[in-house]
ROSE-4610 file (N, C-alpha, C; in Angstrom, 1 decimal, always signed):
// ROSE-4610
residu = [M/M/M/T/T/T/I/I/I/V/V/V/F/F/F/P/P/P/D/D/D/R/R/R/G/G/G/L/L/L/H/H/H/L/L/L/G/G/G/V/V/V/L/L/L/G/G/G/A/A/A/L/L/L/L/L/L/D/D/D/R/R/R/G/G/G/E/E/E/I/I/I/P/P/P/A/A/A/D/D/D/R/R/R/I/I/I/T/T/T/A/A/A/I/I/I/V/V/V/G/G/G/S/S/S/T/T/T/G/G/G/P/P/P/D/D/D/G/G/G/P/P/P/D/D/D/D/D/D/G/G/G/Y/Y/Y/P/P/P/G/G/G/P/P/P/G/G/G/P/P/P/R/R/R/L/L/L/D/D/D/E/E/E/S/S/S/L/L/L/D/D/D/L/L/L/L/L/L/H/H/H/A/A/A/V/V/V/P/P/P/L/L/L/P/P/P/A/A/A/A/A/A/A/A/A/V/V/V/A/A/A/A/A/A/I/I/I/D/D/D/S/S/S/L/L/L/D/D/D/F/F/F/D/D/D/G/G/G/G/G/G/N/N/N/E/E/E/I/I/I/Y/Y/Y/M/M/M/V/V/V/I/I/I/E/E/E/Q/Q/Q/A/A/A/L/L/L/D/D/D/I/I/I/D/D/D/T/T/T/G/G/G/G/G/G/E/E/E/S/S/S/D/D/D/D/D/D/Y/Y/Y/N/N/N/V/V/V/T/T/T/S/S/S/L/L/L/E/E/E/G/G/G/I/I/I/D/D/D/Q/Q/Q/L/L/L/S/S/S/G/G/G/L/L/L/R/R/R/S/S/S/L/L/L/S/S/S/L/L/L/D/D/D/G/G/G/H/H/H/G/G/G/Y/Y/Y/H/H/H/P/P/P/E/E/E/P/P/P/L/L/L/G/G/G/L/L/L/T/T/T/P/P/P/L/L/L/T/T/T/A/A/A/H/H/H/P/P/P/A/A/A/L/L/L/Q/Q/Q/N/N/N/L/L/L/I/I/I/L/L/L/T/T/T/G/G/G/T/T/T/C/C/C/T/T/T/E/E/E/A/A/A/A/A/A/V/V/V/L/L/L/E/E/E/S/S/S/L/L/L/P/P/P/H/H/H/L/L/L/Q/Q/Q/T/T/T/L/L/L/D/D/D/V/V/V/S/S/S/L/L/L/A/A/A/R/R/R/L/L/L/D/D/D/D/D/D/P/P/P/E/E/E/V/V/V/P/P/P/T/T/T/R/R/R/L/L/L/E/E/E/A/A/A/R/R/R/G/G/G/V/V/V/T/T/T/I/I/I/R/R/R]
num = [1/1/1/2/2/2/3/3/3/4/4/4/5/5/5/6/6/6/7/7/7/8/8/8/9/9/9/10/10/10/11/11/11/12/12/12/13/13/13/14/14/14/15/15/15/16/16/16/17/17/17/18/18/18/19/19/19/20/20/20/21/21/21/22/22/22/23/23/23/24/24/24/25/25/25/26/26/26/27/27/27/28/28/28/29/29/29/30/30/30/31/31/31/32/32/32/33/33/33/34/34/34/35/35/35/36/36/36/37/37/37/38/38/38/39/39/39/40/40/40/41/41/41/42/42/42/43/43/43/44/44/44/45/45/45/46/46/46/47/47/47/48/48/48/49/49/49/50/50/50/51/51/51/52/52/52/53/53/53/54/54/54/55/55/55/56/56/56/57/57/57/58/58/58/59/59/59/60/60/60/61/61/61/62/62/62/63/63/63/64/64/64/65/65/65/66/66/66/67/67/67/68/68/68/69/69/69/70/70/70/71/71/71/72/72/72/73/73/73/74/74/74/75/75/75/76/76/76/77/77/77/78/78/78/79/79/79/80/80/80/81/81/81/82/82/82/83/83/83/84/84/84/85/85/85/86/86/86/87/87/87/88/88/88/89/89/89/90/90/90/91/91/91/92/92/92/93/93/93/94/94/94/95/95/95/96/96/96/97/97/97/98/98/98/99/99/99/100/100/100/101/101/101/102/102/102/103/103/103/104/104/104/105/105/105/106/106/106/107/107/107/108/108/108/109/109/109/110/110/110/111/111/111/112/112/112/113/113/113/114/114/114/115/115/115/116/116/116/117/117/117/118/118/118/119/119/119/120/120/120/121/121/121/122/122/122/123/123/123/124/124/124/125/125/125/126/126/126/127/127/127/128/128/128/129/129/129/130/130/130/131/131/131/132/132/132/133/133/133/134/134/134/135/135/135/136/136/136/137/137/137/138/138/138/139/139/139/140/140/140/141/141/141/142/142/142/143/143/143/144/144/144/145/145/145/146/146/146/147/147/147/148/148/148/149/149/149/150/150/150/151/151/151/152/152/152/153/153/153/154/154/154/155/155/155/156/156/156/157/157/157/158/158/158/159/159/159/160/160/160/161/161/161/162/162/162/163/163/163/164/164/164/165/165/165/166/166/166/167/167/167/168/168/168/169/169/169/170/170/170/171/171/171/172/172/172/173/173/173/174/174/174/175/175/175/176/176/176/177/177/177/178/178/178/179/179/179/180/180/180/181/181/181/182/182/182/183/183/183/184/184/184/185/185/185/186/186/186/187/187/187/188/188/188/189/189/189/190/190/190]
x = [+0.9/+1.3/+1.6/+2.6/+3.0/+3.0/+3.1/+3.0/+4.1/+4.7/+5.6/+5.1/+4.6/+4.0/+5.2/+5.0/+6.1/+6.5/+5.6/+5.9/+6.3/+7.4/+7.9/+7.0/+6.5/+5.6/+4.3/+3.7/+2.5/+2.7/+3.9/+4.2/+4.4/+5.0/+5.2/+3.9/+3.0/+1.6/+0.9/+1.0/+0.3/+1.0/+2.3/+3.0/+2.5/+2.3/+1.8/+0.4/-0.4/-1.8/-1.7/-0.8/-0.6/-0.1/+0.8/+1.3/+0.2/-0.7/-1.8/-2.8/-2.9/-3.8/-3.1/-1.9/-1.2/-0.7/-0.7/-0.3/+1.2/+1.8/+3.3/+3.7/+4.6/+5.0/+6.0/+5.9/+6.8/+8.2/+8.5/+9.9/+10.5/+9.7/+10.2/+10.6/+9.9/+10.2/+11.5/+11.5/+12.7/+13.9/+13.8/+15.0/+15.5/+14.6/+14.9/+15.6/+15.0/+15.5/+16.8/+17.0/+18.2/+19.4/+19.1/+20.2/+20.9/+20.6/+21.2/+22.6/+23.0/+24.4/+24.5/+25.6/+25.8/+26.4/+25.8/+26.4/+26.1/+25.4/+25.0/+23.7/+23.2/+21.9/+22.0/+21.0/+20.9/+20.3/+20.6/+20.0/+18.5/+17.7/+16.3/+15.8/+14.6/+14.0/+14.8/+14.9/+14.2/+14.9/+16.2/+16.9/+17.3/+16.5/+16.9/+18.1/+18.6/+19.8/+19.7/+20.9/+21.0/+20.5/+20.6/+20.1/+18.6/+17.9/+16.4/+16.1/+16.8/+16.6/+16.9/+18.0/+18.4/+17.4/+16.9/+15.9/+14.6/+14.2/+13.0/+13.1/+14.3/+14.5/+14.4/+14.9/+14.9/+13.4/+12.6/+11.2/+10.4/+10.8/+10.1/+10.3/+11.3/+11.6/+10.9/+10.2/+9.5/+8.2/+8.1/+6.9/+5.7/+4.6/+3.4/+2.4/+1.8/+0.9/-0.3/-0.6/-1.7/-3.0/-3.3/-4.6/-4.8/-3.7/-3.8/-3.9/-3.3/-3.4/-4.8/-5.4/-6.8/-7.8/-7.5/-8.4/-8.3/-7.4/-7.2/-8.4/-9.1/-10.3/-10.1/-9.0/-8.8/-7.3/-6.9/-5.5/-5.3/-4.4/-4.1/-2.6/-2.2/-0.7/-0.4/-1.0/-0.8/+0.6/+1.3/+2.6/+2.7/+1.6/+1.6/+1.4/+1.3/+1.1/+2.2/+1.9/+2.8/+4.0/+3.8/+4.9/+6.1/+5.7/+6.8/+7.5/+6.7/+7.3/+8.2/+7.8/+8.7/+10.0/+9.9/+11.1/+12.0/+11.5/+12.3/+12.9/+12.1/+12.7/+13.9/+13.7/+14.8/+16.1/+15.9/+17.0/+17.5/+16.8/+17.1/+17.1/+16.0/+15.8/+14.4/+14.1/+12.8/+12.4/+11.6/+10.9/+9.5/+9.1/+7.6/+6.8/+7.4/+6.8/+6.5/+7.2/+7.0/+8.0/+8.8/+9.8/+9.2/+9.6/+9.1/+9.5/+10.4/+10.8/+9.7/+8.6/+7.5/+6.4/+6.5/+5.5/+5.1/+3.9/+3.4/+3.5/+4.1/+4.2/+3.5/+3.0/+2.2/+1.2/+0.1/-0.9/-0.9/+0.1/+0.2/+0.1/-0.7/-0.9/-2.0/-2.7/-3.7/-4.9/-5.0/-6.1/-5.9/-4.7/-4.4/-5.1/-5.5/-6.2/-7.7/-8.2/-9.5/-10.6/-10.3/-11.3/-11.2/-10.4/-10.2/-11.4/-12.0/-13.2/-12.9/-11.8/-11.4/-10.0/-9.7/-8.3/-8.1/-7.2/-6.9/-5.4/-5.3/-4.0/-3.6/-4.1/-3.6/-2.3/-1.6/-0.3/+0.7/+1.2/+2.3/+1.7/+0.4/-0.2/-0.1/+0.3/+0.6/+1.8/+1.8/+2.8/+3.1/+4.4/+4.8/+4.5/+4.7/+4.5/+3.0/+2.5/+1.1/+1.0/-0.1/-0.4/-1.5/-1.1/-2.1/-3.1/-4.4/-5.4/-5.9/-5.3/-5.7/-5.7/-4.7/-4.8/-6.1/-6.8/-8.1/-9.2/-9.0/-10.1/-11.0/-12.3/-13.3/-13.0/-12.3/-12.0/-13.3/-13.3/-14.6/-15.2/-14.4/-14.9/-14.8/-14.0/-13.7/-14.9/-15.2/-16.3/-15.9/-14.8/-14.4/-13.0/-12.8/-11.5/-11.2/-10.0/-9.4/-8.2/-8.2/-7.1/-6.4/-5.1/-4.4/-3.4/-3.0/-2.0/-2.7/-1.9/-2.4/-2.6/-3.8/-4.2/-4.6/-4.1/-4.4/-5.3/-5.9/-6.8/-8.0/-8.5/-9.6/-10.9/-11.1/-12.3/-12.5/-11.3/-11.4/-12.3/-12.4/-13.2/-14.6/-15.1/-16.4/-16.7/-15.6/-15.7/-15.8/-15.7/-15.8/-17.2/-17.7/-19.1/-19.7/-18.8/-19.4/-18.9/-18.4/-17.9/-19.0/-18.9/-19.9/-19.4/-18.1/-17.6/-16.3/-16.1/-14.8/-14.4/-13.3/-12.7/-11.6/-11.9/-10.9/-10.5/-10.8/-10.5/-9.0/-8.1/-6.7/-6.1/-7.0/-6.5/-6.8/-6.1/-6.3/-6.5/-7.7/-8.0/-7.8/-7.3/-7.1/-8.4/-9.5/-10.8/-11.7/-11.8/-12.5/-14.0/-14.5/-16.0/-16.3/-15.3/-15.6/-16.3/-16.0/-16.8/-18.2/-18.5/-19.9/-20.7/-20.0/-20.7/-20.9/-19.9/-20.1/-21.2/-21.2/-22.2/-23.6/-23.8/-25.1/-25.5/-24.6/-24.9/-25.1/-24.9/-25.2/-23.9/-22.8/-21.5/-21.4/-21.1/-20.9/-19.5/-19.4/-18.1/-17.7/-16.5/-16.0/-14.8]
y = [-21.5/-20.8/-19.4/-18.8/-17.4/-16.6/-15.3/-14.4/-13.4/-13.1/-11.9/-11.1/-9.9/-9.1/-8.6/-8.6/-8.2/-6.7/-5.9/-4.4/-4.2/-3.6/-3.4/-2.5/-1.4/-0.5/-1.2/-2.0/-2.8/-3.8/-4.5/-5.5/-4.8/-3.7/-2.9/-2.5/-2.0/-1.6/-2.8/-4.0/-5.2/-5.6/-5.5/-5.8/-4.9/-3.6/-2.6/-2.9/-3.4/-3.8/-5.0/-5.9/-7.0/-6.6/-5.6/-5.0/-4.4/-3.6/-3.0/-4.0/-5.1/-6.2/-7.0/-6.8/-7.6/-8.9/-9.1/-10.4/-10.5/-9.4/-9.3/-8.3/-8.7/-7.8/-6.7/-5.6/-4.5/-4.8/-5.6/-6.0/-6.9/-7.6/-8.4/-7.5/-6.4/-5.5/-4.7/-4.3/-3.6/-4.4/-5.7/-6.6/-6.8/-6.8/-6.9/-5.6/-4.5/-3.2/-3.0/-3.3/-3.1/-3.9/-4.9/-5.8/-5.1/-3.9/-3.2/-2.7/-2.8/-2.4/-1.1/-0.9/+0.3/+1.5/+1.8/+2.9/+4.3/+4.3/+5.6/+6.1/+7.1/+7.6/+8.2/+7.9/+8.5/+9.9/+10.8/+12.1/+11.9/+12.9/+12.8/+13.2/+13.6/+14.0/+15.0/+15.0/+14.2/+12.9/+12.7/+11.5/+10.7/+9.7/+9.1/+8.2/+7.9/+7.2/+5.7/+5.1/+3.7/+2.7/+3.0/+2.1/+1.9/+2.9/+2.8/+1.8/+2.1/+1.2/-0.2/-0.5/-1.8/-2.4/-1.7/-2.2/-2.5/-1.7/-2.0/-3.2/-3.4/-4.7/-5.9/-5.8/-6.9/-7.2/-6.1/-6.2/-6.8/-6.4/-6.9/-8.4/-9.0/-10.4/-11.2/-10.5/-11.2/-11.9/-13.2/-13.9/-13.6/-13.3/-13.0/-14.1/-14.5/-15.6/-15.3/-16.2/-16.0/-15.9/-16.6/-16.5/-15.2/-14.7/-13.3/-12.3/-12.4/-11.4/-11.4/-12.6/-12.7/-12.1/-12.0/-11.4/-9.9/-9.3/-7.8/-7.2/-6.3/-5.7/-4.2/-3.6/-2.2/-2.0/-1.2/-1.0/+0.5/+1.2/+2.5/+2.8/+3.8/+4.1/+5.5/+5.8/+7.1/+7.2/+8.3/+8.4/+8.3/+8.5/+8.3/+6.9/+5.9/+4.6/+4.1/+3.2/+2.7/+2.0/+1.3/+0.6/+1.6/+2.8/+3.7/+4.3/+4.5/+5.0/+4.0/+2.7/+1.7/+1.6/+1.6/+1.6/+2.8/+4.0/+5.2/+5.3/+4.8/+4.8/+3.8/+2.7/+1.7/+2.2/+3.0/+3.5/+4.9/+5.4/+6.8/+7.8/+7.8/+8.8/+9.4/+10.5/+11.1/+11.8/+11.1/+11.7/+12.0/+11.6/+11.7/+10.7/+9.7/+8.7/+9.2/+10.2/+10.8/+10.5/+9.5/+9.2/+8.5/+8.9/+8.3/+6.8/+6.4/+5.0/+4.0/+4.6/+3.8/+3.6/+4.3/+4.4/+3.1/+2.9/+1.7/+2.0/+1.1/+1.3/+0.2/-0.8/-1.9/-2.5/-2.9/-3.6/-5.1/-5.6/-7.0/-7.8/-8.8/-9.7/-9.2/-8.1/-7.6/-8.5/-9.5/-10.5/-11.4/-11.4/-12.2/-11.6/-10.3/-9.6/-9.8/-11.0/-11.3/-10.8/-10.4/-9.8/-8.3/-7.7/-6.2/-5.5/-4.7/-3.9/-2.5/-2.0/-0.6/-0.4/+0.3/+0.5/+2.0/+2.6/+4.0/+4.1/+4.6/+4.8/+6.2/+6.9/+8.2/+8.1/+9.1/+9.0/+8.2/+7.2/+6.4/+5.5/+5.5/+4.8/+5.7/+7.0/+7.8/+7.3/+7.4/+6.9/+7.9/+8.2/+9.2/+8.7/+7.4/+6.7/+6.2/+6.0/+5.5/+4.1/+4.0/+2.7/+1.9/+0.7/-0.2/-0.7/-0.7/-1.1/-2.6/-3.2/-4.6/-5.6/-5.5/-6.4/-6.4/-5.3/-5.1/-5.9/-6.4/-7.0/-8.0/-7.6/-8.5/-8.8/-7.9/-8.1/-8.5/-9.5/-10.0/-9.2/-8.3/-7.7/-6.2/-5.6/-4.2/-3.3/-2.5/-1.6/-0.1/+0.3/+1.7/+1.8/+2.7/+2.8/+4.3/+4.7/+6.0/+5.9/+6.5/+6.5/+7.8/+7.8/+9.0/+8.8/+9.9/+9.9/+9.4/+9.1/+8.6/+7.1/+6.7/+5.3/+4.8/+3.6/+3.1/+1.8/+1.4/+0.3/+0.6/+1.8/+2.2/+1.5/+0.9/+0.2/-1.0/-1.5/-2.6/-2.3/-1.0/-0.6/-1.0/-1.1/-1.5/-3.0/-3.8/-5.2/-5.5/-4.4/-4.6/-4.8/-6.0/-6.2/-5.5/-5.2/-4.6/-3.1/-2.5/-1.1/-0.2/+0.6/+1.5/+3.0/+3.2/+4.6/+4.5/+5.6/+5.7/+7.2/+7.4/+8.8/+8.9/+9.7/+10.0/+11.5/+12.2/+13.6/+13.9/+13.0/+13.2/+12.3/+11.8/+10.8/+11.3/+10.8/+10.9/+9.5/+9.3/+7.9/+8.0/+6.9/+6.8/+6.8/+6.4/+6.5/+7.3/+8.6/+9.6/+9.3/+8.4/+8.1/+7.0/+6.3/+5.3/+5.8/+6.9/+7.4/+7.6/+8.2/+8.4/+7.1/+6.1/+4.8/+4.1/+4.3/+3.7/+4.4/+5.7/+6.5/+6.1/+5.8/+5.4/+4.0/+3.3/+2.0/+2.1/+3.3/+3.6/+3.8/+3.8/+4.0/+5.5/+5.8/+7.2/+7.6/+8.7/+9.2/+10.5/+10.6/+11.8/+12.3]
z = [+4.0/+2.8/+3.2/+2.5/+2.7/+1.4/+1.5/+0.4/+0.5/-0.6/-0.7/-2.0/-1.7/-2.8/-3.7/-5.0/-5.9/-5.7/-5.3/-5.1/-3.6/-3.4/-2.0/-1.2/-1.8/-1.1/-0.7/-1.6/-1.3/-0.2/-0.3/+0.7/+2.1/+2.1/+3.4/+3.9/+3.1/+3.6/+4.2/+3.5/+4.1/+5.4/+5.4/+6.7/+7.8/+7.4/+8.4/+8.9/+8.0/+8.4/+9.4/+9.1/+10.0/+11.4/+11.4/+12.6/+13.4/+12.7/+13.4/+14.0/+13.3/+13.8/+14.9/+15.2/+16.2/+15.8/+14.4/+13.9/+13.7/+13.6/+13.5/+14.5/+15.5/+16.5/+16.0/+16.6/+16.3/+16.5/+17.6/+17.8/+16.7/+16.0/+14.9/+13.8/+13.5/+12.5/+12.9/+14.2/+14.7/+14.6/+14.9/+14.8/+13.3/+12.4/+11.0/+10.5/+10.8/+10.4/+11.1/+12.4/+13.1/+12.6/+11.8/+11.3/+10.1/+9.8/+8.6/+9.0/+10.2/+10.5/+11.2/+11.9/+12.8/+12.0/+10.9/+10.1/+10.7/+11.8/+12.4/+11.7/+12.3/+11.8/+10.4/+9.6/+8.3/+8.4/+7.5/+7.5/+7.2/+7.7/+7.5/+6.2/+6.1/+4.8/+4.1/+2.8/+1.9/+1.5/+1.8/+1.4/+2.6/+3.1/+4.3/+4.2/+3.1/+2.9/+2.7/+2.5/+2.1/+3.1/+4.4/+5.4/+5.3/+5.0/+4.8/+3.6/+2.5/+1.4/+1.7/+2.3/+2.7/+3.6/+4.6/+5.6/+4.9/+3.9/+3.2/+2.3/+1.8/+1.0/+2.0/+3.2/+4.1/+4.5/+4.8/+5.1/+4.0/+2.8/+1.6/+1.4/+2.0/+1.9/+3.0/+3.9/+5.0/+4.4/+4.5/+4.0/+4.9/+4.3/+5.1/+5.1/+6.2/+6.3/+5.4/+4.5/+3.5/+4.2/+5.2/+5.9/+6.5/+7.1/+7.8/+6.7/+5.6/+4.5/+4.0/+3.8/+3.2/+4.2/+5.5/+6.5/+6.6/+6.0/+6.1/+5.3/+6.0/+5.3/+4.9/+5.4/+5.1/+4.9/+3.9/+3.7/+3.2/+3.9/+3.5/+3.6/+3.1/+3.0/+3.6/+4.7/+5.3/+5.9/+5.7/+6.2/+7.7/+8.4/+9.9/+10.4/+9.5/+9.9/+10.8/+11.7/+12.7/+12.0/+10.9/+10.3/+9.9/+9.4/+9.0/+10.3/+11.3/+12.6/+13.2/+13.2/+13.8/+13.0/+11.7/+10.8/+11.1/+11.1/+11.3/+12.7/+13.7/+15.1/+15.2/+14.6/+14.6/+13.9/+12.8/+12.1/+12.6/+13.5/+14.0/+12.9/+12.1/+11.1/+11.3/+10.7/+10.9/+9.6/+8.8/+7.6/+7.9/+9.2/+9.5/+8.7/+8.2/+7.4/+6.0/+5.6/+4.3/+3.2/+3.4/+2.3/+1.1/-0.1/-1.3/-1.4/-0.5/-0.5/-0.2/+0.4/+0.9/-0.2/-1.3/-2.3/-3.0/-3.3/-4.0/-5.5/-6.3/-7.7/-8.5/-7.9/-8.5/-7.6/-8.1/-7.3/-7.5/-8.2/-8.5/-7.2/-7.2/-6.0/-5.1/-5.4/-4.5/-4.3/-5.3/-5.2/-4.0/-3.4/-2.2/-1.0/-1.1/-0.1/-0.4/-0.3/-0.8/+0.1/+1.4/+2.3/+2.3/+1.4/+1.4/+0.9/+1.8/+1.5/+1.2/+1.8/+1.7/+1.3/+0.2/-0.2/-0.5/+0.2/+0.0/-0.6/-1.8/-2.4/-2.3/-1.3/-0.9/-0.2/+0.1/+0.9/+0.1/+0.6/-0.1/-1.2/-1.3/-2.4/-3.7/-3.5/-4.6/-5.4/-6.7/-7.5/-8.6/-8.8/-9.8/-11.2/-11.4/-12.7/-12.8/-14.0/-14.1/-13.4/-12.7/-12.0/-12.7/-13.1/-13.8/-12.8/-13.1/-12.2/-12.5/-13.5/-13.9/-12.7/-11.7/-10.6/-9.8/-9.9/-9.1/-9.8/-11.0/-11.8/-10.9/-10.9/-10.2/-8.8/-8.1/-6.7/-6.0/-5.2/-4.6/-3.5/-2.9/-1.7/-1.7/-2.6/-2.5/-2.7/-1.7/-1.6/-1.7/-1.1/-1.1/-1.6/-2.6/-3.2/-3.4/-3.0/-3.2/-4.1/-5.3/-6.2/-6.3/-6.6/-6.7/-7.9/-8.5/-9.6/-10.9/-11.8/-13.1/-13.0/-13.4/-13.3/-14.7/-15.1/-16.4/-16.2/-17.3/-17.3/-16.4/-16.4/-15.5/-15.7/-16.9/-17.1/-16.2/-15.6/-14.7/-13.5/-13.1/-12.0/-12.2/-13.4/-13.7/-13.4/-13.2/-12.9/-11.4/-10.6/-9.1/-8.7/-8.3/-8.1/-6.8/-5.9/-4.6/-4.4/-5.4/-5.3/-4.9/-3.8/-3.4/-3.5/-3.2/-3.3/-4.0/-4.9/-5.6/-5.5/-5.0/-4.9/-5.9/-6.9/-7.9/-8.0/-6.9/-6.8/-7.0/-6.7/-6.9/-7.9/-8.8/-9.8/-11.2/-12.1/-13.5/-14.1/-14.6/-15.2/-16.7/-17.3/-18.7/-19.5/-18.8/-19.4/-18.5/-18.8/-17.9/-17.8/-18.6/-18.6/-17.6/-17.0/-16.1/-14.9/-14.2/-13.1/-13.5/-14.6/-15.0/-15.2/-15.7/-15.9/-14.5/-13.6/-12.3/-11.5/-11.6/-11.0/-11.4/-12.7/-13.3/-12.7/-12.2/-11.6/-10.1/-9.5/-8.1/-7.2/-7.8/-7.1/-6.8/-5.5/-5.2/-5.6/-6.4/-6.9/-6.3/-5.9/-5.3/-6.1]
């Protein structure tokens, strides 16, 4: 069984985690990205150009093995992650991994990451539009969570049975009392 996450940024982050774990080789990513044609190098930051967008669409279509996805225990979206460097090297662009093209806009399907204990939505996990947290409902393993930007459905965080730390220092929650209630149950709030 394979998975394709609805959100391109989330799918790319999971693909990056599989790359880090050695489950997807860098040369496979390079071959996919390299198939976008010989248009020449795109300009760098802030607008890397149409080849990056096309490449990310191709990578978004790569089906991910469900068992390997379920085994991922940590996911972050730091601009320095290897996945972004492999893509940019193959395209001969340099945003330093800081293109907004990598951003996560939806957490739909995150339940497929059933072994996920740590999720950092800093970096490319930042989202300019409000991010709905409903897909995190009752996640079975999540212990550490860093949120950024405006987040809606924050009450869902109270359904996380194993949550130990929650960093909302760069986030705005639609229910600002959620951190207080979580802290009362023993969750460390930052």
